[in-house]
KELUM-991414 format. One line per 3 residues: their letters; for each residue x, y, z of N, C-alpha, C. Coordinates in steps of 0.05 Angstrom, whole numbers. Layout:
BEGIN
a> X:Y:Z:X:Y:Z:X:Y:Z; ...
END
This chain:
BEGIN
mks> -1226:980:1271:-1235:1002:1255:-1213:1011:1236; -1189:1012:1246:-1167:1021:1230:-1163:1002:1205; -1166:976:1209:-1162:957:1187:-1184:961:1166
vlt> -1209:967:1175:-1231:972:1157:-1225:997:1140; -1215:1018:1152:-1208:1042:1137:-1186:1037:1117; -1166:1022:1126:-1144:1015:1108:-1154:999:1084
gll> -1172:980:1089:-1183:963:1068:-1199:980:1048; -1215:999:1059:-1231:1016:1042:-1213:1035:1025; -1192:1044:1037:-1173:1061:1022:-1159:1045:999
als> -1151:1021:1006:-1139:1004:985:-1159:998:963; -1184:993:970:-1204:987:950:-1209:1012:932; -1210:1035:944:-1215:1059:929:-1192:1065:910
itl> -1167:1060:919:-1144:1064:901:-1145:1044:878; -1152:1020:884:-1155:999:862:-1176:1007:842; -1199:1017:852:-1220:1024:834:-1212:1049:817
atn> -1198:1068:829:-1190:1091:814:-1169:1083:793; -1151:1065:799:-1131:1056:780:-1145:1041:757; -1164:1024:763:-1178:1010:742:-1194:1029:724
aan> -1207:1049:735:-1221:1069:720:-1202:1085:702; -1179:1091:711:-1160:1106:695:-1150:1088:672; -1145:1062:678:-1137:1044:656:-1158:1040:635
aqt> -1184:1040:644:-1206:1037:625:-1208:1060:606; -1198:1084:614:-1201:1108:598:-1178:1110:579; -1157:1093:581:-1134:1095:562:-1142:1086:535
kph> -1127:1093:515:-1131:1086:487:-1132:1056:484; -1152:1045:470:-1152:1016:465:-1129:1007:448; -1121:982:451:-1099:971:435:-1107:970:406
apa> -1088:976:389:-1093:974:360:-1094:944:353; -1111:937:333:-1113:909:325:-1086:900:313; -1081:874:315:-1056:863:305:-1054:868:275
ytp> -1076:866:261:-1076:870:232:-1098:891:225; -1091:909:207:-1111:929:197:-1109:926:167; -1124:908:155:-1121:903:127:-1132:926:109
lrp> -1121:928:85:-1131:948:65:-1159:941:58; -1176:961:55:-1202:957:45:-1209:981:27; -1224:977:5:-1235:952:-4:-1213:934:-15
vsd> -1220:909:-20:-1201:890:-30:-1188:898:-56; -1203:914:-72:-1192:923:-97:-1168:941:-94; -1163:952:-69:-1140:968:-63:-1116:952:-55
clr> -1119:926:-51:-1098:909:-42:-1077:904:-63; -1053:897:-54:-1031:891:-72:-1037:865:-87; -1036:867:-114:-1042:843:-131:-1015:831:-139
tdr> -1010:807:-129:-984:794:-135:-980:787:-164; -1002:783:-179:-1000:777:-207:-994:801:-224; -992:825:-212:-987:850:-226:-961:863:-217
ine> -945:850:-202:-920:862:-192:-900:868:-215; -892:894:-217:-872:902:-236:-844:904:-224; -844:912:-198:-818:920:-186:-821:917:-155
whi> -799:909:-142:-799:908:-113:-771:916:-103; -770:924:-78:-746:932:-65:-746:922:-36; -724:910:-27:-721:904:1:-706:927:14
vns> -721:943:29:-710:967:41:-693:960:65; -703:942:82:-688:931:105:-700:905:112; -692:892:133:-701:865:140:-730:864:148
rtv> -744:887:152:-772:887:159:-789:903:140; -778:913:118:-792:932:100:-788:924:71; -809:922:56:-808:917:27:-827:936:13
tvr> -818:947:-9:-836:964:-26:-842:949:-52; -867:952:-62:-875:938:-85:-891:957:-103; -886:954:-130:-901:970:-149:-917:951:-167
tgp> -942:957:-171:-959:942:-189:-971:962:-208; -958:967:-230:-967:988:-249:-965:1015:-235; -987:1030:-235:-986:1056:-222:-988:1055:-191
dry> -995:1033:-180:-999:1031:-151:-973:1022:-137; -967:1034:-115:-943:1029:-99:-950:1022:-71; -936:1003:-58:-943:994:-31:-918:992:-14
lvk> -924:996:12:-904:992:33:-913:967:49; -897:947:49:-903:922:63:-885:920:87; -897:918:111:-882:915:136:-884:887:145
lra> -862:875:154:-862:848:163:-864:847:194; -874:825:204:-878:823:234:-852:821:249; -831:811:236:-806:809:250:-783:812:229
scp> -759:814:239:-736:817:221:-735:791:203; -730:795:177:-730:773:159:-706:776:140; -682:771:150:-658:775:134:-655:755:111
qls> -669:732:112:-667:712:91:-678:722:64; -693:744:64:-702:755:39:-680:765:21; -657:770:34:-634:780:19:-616:759:8
yga> -623:733:11:-606:711:2:-619:697:-22; -603:683:-37:-613:668:-60:-618:685:-84; -633:674:-103:-639:688:-127:-656:713:-121
ptl> -654:734:-137:-670:758:-131:-700:753:-137; -713:739:-120:-741:732:-123:-755:736:-97; -779:748:-98:-797:749:-75:-823:735:-83
lfr> -832:717:-66:-857:703:-71:-877:710:-49; -899:722:-57:-919:730:-38:-940:708:-36; -950:703:-12:-971:683:-7:-994:696:6
asd> -1017:695:-7:-1042:705:4:-1052:688:27; -1069:698:44:-1079:682:66:-1098:661:55; -1099:638:68:-1117:616:59:-1146:626:59
ank> -1153:643:78:-1181:652:80:-1190:669:56; -1171:682:42:-1178:700:20:-1172:688:-7; -1160:665:-9:-1153:653:-34:-1177:649:-53
ava> -1200:641:-42:-1223:637:-59:-1235:663:-69; -1234:684:-53:-1247:710:-60:-1227:727:-75; -1203:729:-66:-1183:747:-79:-1156:732:-79
pfs> -1152:712:-97:-1130:694:-97:-1102:708:-98; -1100:731:-111:-1074:743:-115:-1071:768:-98; -1088:772:-78:-1088:797:-63:-1074:794:-36
icg> -1057:814:-31:-1043:817:-5:-1053:842:7; -1068:840:29:-1082:864:41:-1071:870:68; -1052:855:79:-1042:859:106:-1059:844:127
eag> -1068:821:119:-1084:804:137:-1068:782:149; -1078:770:170:-1065:747:183:-1063:724:163; -1040:711:163:-1035:688:145:-1021:695:120
esv> -1017:721:114:-1002:728:90:-972:728:95; -956:722:75:-928:721:79:-913:726:53; -887:730:56:-869:733:33:-844:717:39
rst> -832:707:18:-806:693:22:-790:696:-4; -764:691:0:-747:689:-24:-747:660:-33; -728:653:-48:-727:624:-57:-718:607:-33
qpp> -708:620:-12:-699:605:12:-721:607:34; -731:585:44:-750:586:66:-736:595:91; -749:603:111:-778:603:115:-791:628:105
scp> -818:627:105:-833:651:98:-832:672:121; -838:697:114:-838:718:132:-866:729:134; -879:727:158:-906:738:160:-908:768:156
iqs> -928:776:142:-934:804:136:-950:817:158; -941:840:168:-956:854:189:-976:873:177; -967:889:156:-985:909:146:-977:915:117
vrk> -997:926:102:-993:934:75:-1008:961:72; -995:981:61:-1008:1006:56:-999:1018:30; -1016:1033:17:-1009:1047:-8:-991:1071:-1
idk> -972:1076:-18:-954:1099:-16:-953:1113:-43; -944:1138:-42:-942:1153:-67:-915:1148:-81; -912:1157:-105:-888:1153:-121:-863:1164:-107
aef> -866:1188:-96:-843:1200:-82:-832:1183:-59; -850:1173:-42:-841:1156:-20:-830:1129:-31; -842:1118:-51:-832:1093:-63:-804:1097:-74
dkl> -800:1119:-88:-773:1124:-100:-753:1130:-78; -760:1144:-57:-742:1150:-35:-733:1125:-21; -753:1108:-15:-746:1082:-1:-730:1064:-20
gah> -738:1063:-45:-724:1045:-65:-695:1053:-69; -689:1079:-66:-661:1089:-69:-643:1078:-47; -654:1070:-25:-639:1059:-2:-641:1029:0
agr> -653:1016:-20:-657:987:-19:-632:972:-22; -629:950:-7:-607:933:-10:-609:913:-32; -634:908:-41:-639:889:-62:-665:896:-76
sgs> -665:892:-102:-689:899:-119:-693:877:-139; -717:877:-150:-724:857:-171:-750:864:-184; -758:846:-202:-783:849:-216:-803:827:-206
gan> -827:829:-217:-847:809:-209:-849:786:-228; -828:781:-243:-829:760:-264:-833:733:-253; -825:727:-229:-827:700:-218:-851:695:-200
qpt> -871:713:-200:-895:709:-184:-912:686:-197; -925:670:-179:-943:650:-189:-966:662:-205; -975:649:-226:-998:659:-241:-1023:642:-237
kp> -1022:622:-220:-1045:607:-212:-1048:607:-182; -1073:609:-172:-1077:610:-143:-1070:584:-129
END
């Protein structure tokens, strides 16, 4: 009888723990892309960029400004010629060939490989762009972006 009670007690504790875990906040998706696609960063319109640190890049495309977060530290962006090359995901190249929305498969690299996977992209205001750019270790223009998908 004692072992049955112990088993029931262990089962009830397990059920209570599972119920508590089920009520916790769900995990955020790995990627939360910008929508609509017209809000995405257009690589063929880049005027200015700044490497804030090994995981953060800011980009300006005319009046729009973006904060690009990388999935991991990417110190190689600071080497070679002052060039950043953005690569759209293969899935979006047919629909939005120059758009970087923060989706899986998007990356950025300098003239030195390898590419650095992009984690997220979000719009920021001029004040935040200027503040982050003031602390940038490297800056450049969009002159070297590809003009063909």
